[in-house]
N, C-alpha and C positions, 0 to 999 in steps of 0.2 A: 549371364550378364544382368546385373541388378542396378536400377536407378530409382531411388526413392521407394515407392510402394509398388513399382512395376518390375517384373522379372521376365526376361526373354531367354528361352532355351531353344536352340535349333540343332538339328542333325542333318548332315548331308552325306550321301553315299554315291560314289562314282569318281571317275578320273578327272572330271572338271574341277573337283575340289583342290587337288594338288597342283594341277597345271596352271590355273589362273587365280588361285586363292579365293575362289568364289565365296567361301564361308564368311570371310571378313567383309567382303563387299555386301553380302546380303544382310549381315548383322548391323553394320553401320548404316546402311540405307534404310532398313526397317526402323532403327532407333531414331534416326533423324526425322523421318516422316511422322512417326508416332508422337514424338516429343513436340513437334510443331503442331500436331492436332490437339494435344492436351493443353498446350499453352493457349491456343485459340479459345478453348472452352472455359478454362479455369481463369475467368476474369475476376478482378477485384470488385466485390459488391459492397465494399465499405463506403464508397462514395457514389453519389447519384450519377446515373448514366442515362443517356437517351434510351427510350424504350426499344428502338430498333438495334441497339448495341448490346442489350441484355441477353446473354446466352445461358444455356444450362451450365451448371458447374462441372458437368462430366459429359464427355462425348457419348452418344448412344452407341450400342453395339454395332448397328449397321454402318455407322461412320468408321468405326475401328476396323471392321472387316474390310471395308472398301479401301482404306489406307494400306492395310497389310497386303491385300491382293495387288494393288497398284504398285507398291514398292517392290514386290518380288518380280512382277512383269517388267517394270522399268529397269531393274538391275540386269535382267537377262538381255533386254534390248541394248542397254548401254555397253555391256561387255562384248556382245557380238558385233555391234557397230564399231566399237573401239578397236578391236582386233582386225576387223576388215579394213578400217581406215588406215591403221598402221601398215598393213600389208600393201595396200594400194597407194600409199603415200610416196612410194619410190618406184621408178621403173626397174630398178635392180631387185635382186632377190634378198636384199638386206633384212627385211622383216617378214620373210616368207614363213618363218616359224610361228608367227602370231596367227596366221590364217589356219595353220595346222592345229594349234592349241585350241582354237575355237570350235573344232569338231568334237571335242570332248563333251561329256554330258554328266549331269548329276541329278539325282532326285532329292527331295527336301521334305522335312516336316519341322515346323516351328510352332512353339507355344508361348503366348504371353499371358502372364497371370497378374491380375490387379488385386493386390491384397486388401485395399480399402473397400472394394465393393464385392470381392469374392468371385470375380468373373474370369473365366479361362477361355482364351481365343486360340484356336488351333488351325494352322494353315498346312495343307498337304498338297504336294506336287509330285506325282509319280506313284511309286508303290511302297513308300515308307508307311509306317503304321503308328497311330496314336490311340491308346486304349486307356480309358478311365475305369478304375475299380472303385466300387462304392459299397460300404457295408450296409446290409439291410437293417431296418429299424428293429425288427424282431428276429431273434435267432431262428434258423430254419431246421435245426436238428435237435434231438432229445438232450444232447449234452450241453446245450446252450452255446454252441460254437458259432462264432460269427461267420455268416455266409455273405459272399460278395456278389454283386451284380456287375455285369459287363456293359460298358458303353464305348462303342467304337466311334472315335471323333474324327477320323481321317476318311478319305475317299480313295479307293483303289483306282488309279488311272492306268488301267491295263486293258488289253484286248479281251480279257475274260469278263470285264464289266460290260453288260449289255448296252448301257447308256454310252460308254466310250466307243464301243464297237459301232454303234449306230451313228455317232458323230463323225467318225472317220469315214465310214462308208458313204455317208451323205455328202461329205465335203469332197470326196474323190470317187465319184460313181464310175463303175466299170474298170477300176484299177485293182489289180491283184496285190494288195498291200498287207493283208492279214493272213497269217498261216501259223498253225500250231500255237495259237494264243500269243503270237508275237506280232509286232509291227516292224516289218523289214528285219526280223530277227531280234528286235528289242522287246524286253518284257514290260515296257511302260509305253504310255501314249502321251504323257506330259513330262517335261523335264527342263532343266536349265541347260543352255548350250545346245549341243547336238546340231550344229549348223548344217550338217549334210542333209538334214531333213527340214531345214528352215530357209536357208539362202536359196535364191532363184537358181535355175539351171544355168543361166548366163553367167552369174557370178562364179559358180562352181567350175564351169568350163574355163573361165579366165584364170582362176586359181590353178587349175591343172596345167594349162598351157604355159603360164608365165611365172608361177610362184610355188612350184613343187607340190601342189595339191594332188590328192589322189584322183584316179580316173573316176569321173562321175558315175554313179550307179544308174544303169539304164532304166531301172524300175522307177526311179524318182523322176516323175514327170510334172507334177503340179504341187510343189512345196508352197507353204509349209504343211507338214504332216504332224509334227510334234508341237504341242502348245506349251507355253510357260504360264498359263493362267491357273493359279491354285484354287482349291476349294477352301473356304474358311468357315469354321463353325464356332459357336459360343455356347458355353454351359456354365451354370451356377455351381460353384464348388461348395460342397458340404463338408463338415468336420469328419475326418477319417478317410476322405477320398485319397486316392493316389493315381498318378499318371505314369504310363510307360510309353516312351518314345523309342522306336527301334528301326533299324535298317530292314530291308525286305527278307533277309534270310531267317530272321527269328520266326516269322510266320510260316516258313517252310518246315520248321522243326516243331513248333508248338501252336496249338489253336489259341484263339483269343481267350477262351475260357481257361485254358491251362496257364496262360500267362498271368491272368488275374489270380487264379487259384494258387499259383506258386508264390506270388508276392504275399497273398494272404497267409500261406503256410509259413513264409519267412517272418511275417509279423507275429504269428503265434509264438515264435521262439524269441524274437528280438524286441517286441514292443516294450517290455519292461526292463530294457537294458539301456546303458548310456549311448548305445548306437542310435537309439530312437528318441530318448529323453535325456537331455543333458543334466537333469537334476537327479538322476538315478546313479548310485555308486555301485559298480560291479564288484563282486567278491574277488579276492586275490586269486591268481591262477591255481594255487595249491588247493583251494576250496571248491573249484569247479568240478563237476562230474566228469569222469573219464570219457574221452571221445568215443563215439560209436556211431556207425552209419545206419540210420533207420531209413528204410525204403518206403516211399509213398507211391501208391498207384494213382493214375489219373482220377479214377472214381472216388478216391479218398480226399481229394482236394476240397477246400472250403468254397466251392462254386458249383453251380449246376452245369453239367456238360450237355447243353441243348443240341449242339450241332454235331453232325457226323465228322469224325476226324479224317480229313482228306490231306493232311500234311504229308509230304512225300519222304522226308529225310530218314525218319526212323525205319520206314519200310525199305528204303534203299540200303540202310545199314543192316537190315534183317535182325533187328532186336526189338523187344517190347519196351514200351515206355515205363520206366521205373525211376522215380525222382528221389533226390536227396535234399537235405536241408542243413548243410554244414558250413556255409559261407557267411562271413560277417558283413558282406556288402550285398545289397539286394540286386544290383545289376550283375555282379559276378555270379550270384545265385541263379539268376535267369540264364546267363550265358552257359554255365556248366550243365544246367539241366537241358538246355537246348542241344548241347553237344554230348549226348549220351547219358546224362544223369548218373544213375548208380553203376552204369557200365564204365568204370574208370579206365579200363584198358582201351576202350573205344575212344574215350575223350582224349587220352594221351596220344593215341595214334592220329586223331584229327588235329591236335595242336602241333604235331610234328609236320603237318602238311602245309603247303603254301597255296592260298587261294589262286585259282587260275591254272595251277599245275597239280591239282588233286583229283583229277578225273571226276570232278563235280561233287566230291564228298564234303567239301567245305567252301564257304564263301565269306567275304568280309562281314563282320558282325559288330554293330554299334548299338548300345542300349543305354538309356538314361531313365532312372526311376525317381519320381518326385513325390514326396509325401506332403499332404496338407494337414495342418493341425485343426 
């Protein structure tokens, strides 16, 4: 979504997206609040004004981050309160479905880019991921190849994060809520919706008794357990940077370094084509070289592999990571390499499976790649 010099991109993952159309609610609420903030700061300085009314021409990053955070939290509160109010508005079970819908949950990552000042603001809620790739000023290898650095702009709100684990345990002392790196079986500690871990026990008991709600979980004693407060970061974008937003499953298949390195690999092939530069004219198909699948190993990517590879999926599939660079779209390129890469038979088998009925071999995958000139 683009308005003037500002662009907003958001990804959501979870059943709350389809059940209550949370994506549209978040987008519109974010834009409304951000545009109100910018109108407040961008005053007309062409006419004299009282000193106490003169503001900066541009809101400072802390103000933008505060508005983004508040807008997301307010959206979550509004939706939960709206559905609960709808359910309780009648003594009949007429709107019982609304209370059930609000038990759905979604995680979120959203990015707003300001082209006029080159600032990128990223909000993360749950276990989505935002990764910025940045070319180094000096090539790091003998061939003069561009090497990319990795900047993770999101925060993992999961029980595996020590800070999140400490926050949950501090708020609910003595309760057995965390097990196997999950919170009551959930892989996240912050999310939109998930009213079963937010509404009071009295509300959930009433929903069960009178409005078709599920039997309350006896482990849930002192809600809320799940927060809707996002973390928001700001970074100055430089020429050549790119941003990858993804659902959680990508990081179960590829490390952050591999994600950046694979986009860098894609750029090596496509930077000088019309896919990346509209002023370039591609040769006609008959003049293109014949297709051939070149295999790239992780250590051959244009990035430093600093961290140990703890991603589980390739190990689960019992194949080594071997990447290809055959796709015209950068997001598709990442998706195909996440799902088997050069192991084309594996990828076809995964694509034939349905998430949720695949014995854990595949999960929903959403990827957005943004390039900055």
